[in-house]
N, C-alpha and C positions, 0 to 999 in steps of 0.2 A: 873264691869268686868262681862263677860258673864259666866253663869253657866247653866248646863243642867243635868238632871237626867234621867237615863234609868232604867226602871223596867221591869220585866218579862212579865207583863200584856200588855205592849205596843205592837202595831202592827209595823211591819217593816217600812211601809210607814209613820207612825207617827214619829218614831224615826228619819228617814231620813229627813223628812220635819222640824221637830223641831231642829235638829242638824244644818241644813242649816240656819235656821232663827237665831240661837244663835251665830254661828261662821262664817257664810258666805262661808262655803265650804261644799261639799257633803260628804256623808258617804256611802260606799259600804258595804253591809252586805251579807255574804255568808253562804250557807248550803252545807258543803262539798266544792267542787270546783266550784259549780254553784251559781249564784245570788239567794238569798232567795226570796220566794214569798212575795210580798207586803202585802198580807192579813194575813201572818203567824204572830203569836206572838213571841216575843223573847224567852219566856219560851218553846215554841214548838221546837225551833231551838237548845236550849242549850244542851250540851253534859255533863255538870256538874250539879249535883243536888244542890239545894239551893234556897233561896228566896231573896238573896241580891239585893239591888238597887245600882247603881253606879252614883256618882256625878262627872261630868266632869267640870273643871274650864278652863277658857280662857288662863290661864298661863301655862297649862300643855303642855309637848312636844307631838308631833304627835305619836312618838314611845310609849310614856307612855299611851296615850289614847288607842291605838291599843292593847298593852299588857294587860292593866287593863280589857278591855272588854273581851279579851280572858281568862284571869285568873278568872274572876268573873262568866262569862256566858258560857265559852267554845265554843265561836263562833269567826269566823274570820271576821275582818272588815278591810277596808282600807279607810283612809281619802283621799278625792280627792283634787286636786289643793293645795297641801301642801304649 
């Protein structure tokens, strides 16, 4: 089963590429209402403080993935081609 970990040190472009490789669908990452810069790190986008990493498993619901990323990092994401 596919598994993927997001950490604050990762760049946006790396998260998107690794997510697509792991699950076969794209991930849109936002900073506010605009797409996040591909060179930005997740920690530079986060609105919540902390240093947690997030593991995403292939059996998670799309809604759960999006909510967990928002709860842990305080950033908005959308899974493409659900």
